[in-house]
C-alpha positions as CSV (number, residue, x, y, z in Angstrom):
1,X,83.7,94.6,100.4
2,X,81.7,96.5,97.8
3,X,80.6,99.0,100.4
4,X,84.2,99.6,101.5
5,X,85.3,100.1,97.9
6,X,82.5,102.7,97.3
7,X,83.4,104.5,100.5
8,X,87.1,104.8,99.4
9,X,86.0,106.0,96.0
10,X,83.6,108.6,97.5
11,X,86.3,109.8,99.9
12,X,88.8,110.2,97.1
13,X,86.2,112.2,95.2
14,X,85.6,114.4,98.3
15,X,89.3,115.1,98.5
16,X,89.4,116.0,94.8
17,X,86.5,118.4,95.2
18,X,88.3,120.0,98.2
19,X,91.4,120.5,96.1
20,X,89.3,121.9,93.2
21,X,87.7,124.4,95.7
22,X,91.2,125.4,96.8
23,X,92.3,125.9,93.2
24,X,89.1,128.0,92.5
25,X,89.0,130.1,95.7
26,X,92.5,130.1,97.0
27,X,91.3,129.4,100.6
28,X,93.8,127.3,102.5
29,X,91.1,125.6,104.5
30,X,90.0,123.6,101.5
31,X,93.5,122.3,100.9
32,X,93.9,121.4,104.6
33,X,90.6,119.5,104.6
34,X,91.6,117.8,101.3
35,X,94.9,116.6,102.7
36,X,93.2,115.3,105.9
37,X,90.6,113.3,103.9
38,X,93.2,112.0,101.4
39,X,95.5,110.9,104.2
40,X,92.8,109.0,106.1
41,X,91.5,107.5,102.9
42,X,94.9,106.1,101.9
43,X,95.4,104.7,105.4
44,X,92.1,103.0,105.3
45,X,92.8,101.6,101.8
46,X,96.1,100.3,102.9
47,X,94.5,98.6,105.9
48,X,91.8,97.1,103.7
49,X,94.4,95.7,101.3
50,X,96.5,94.4,104.2
51,X,93.5,92.4,105.4
52,X,92.9,91.0,101.9
53,X,96.6,90.0,101.6
54,X,96.5,88.4,105.1
55,X,93.3,86.4,104.1
56,X,95.1,85.1,101.0
57,X,98.2,84.0,103.0
58,X,96.3,82.3,105.8
């Protein structure tokens, strides 16, 4: 559980750094990478919380 939380936090920070690089350099590749990382991070977080909710219900 703790490892998964740290992984989500790390990936959110990576996405933030990518967006900061995009803001600083204007290169579109950083924005694209940031969106990809953010999208997969949010999907993983939703799956994690779905498992937690399913454990509480069962």
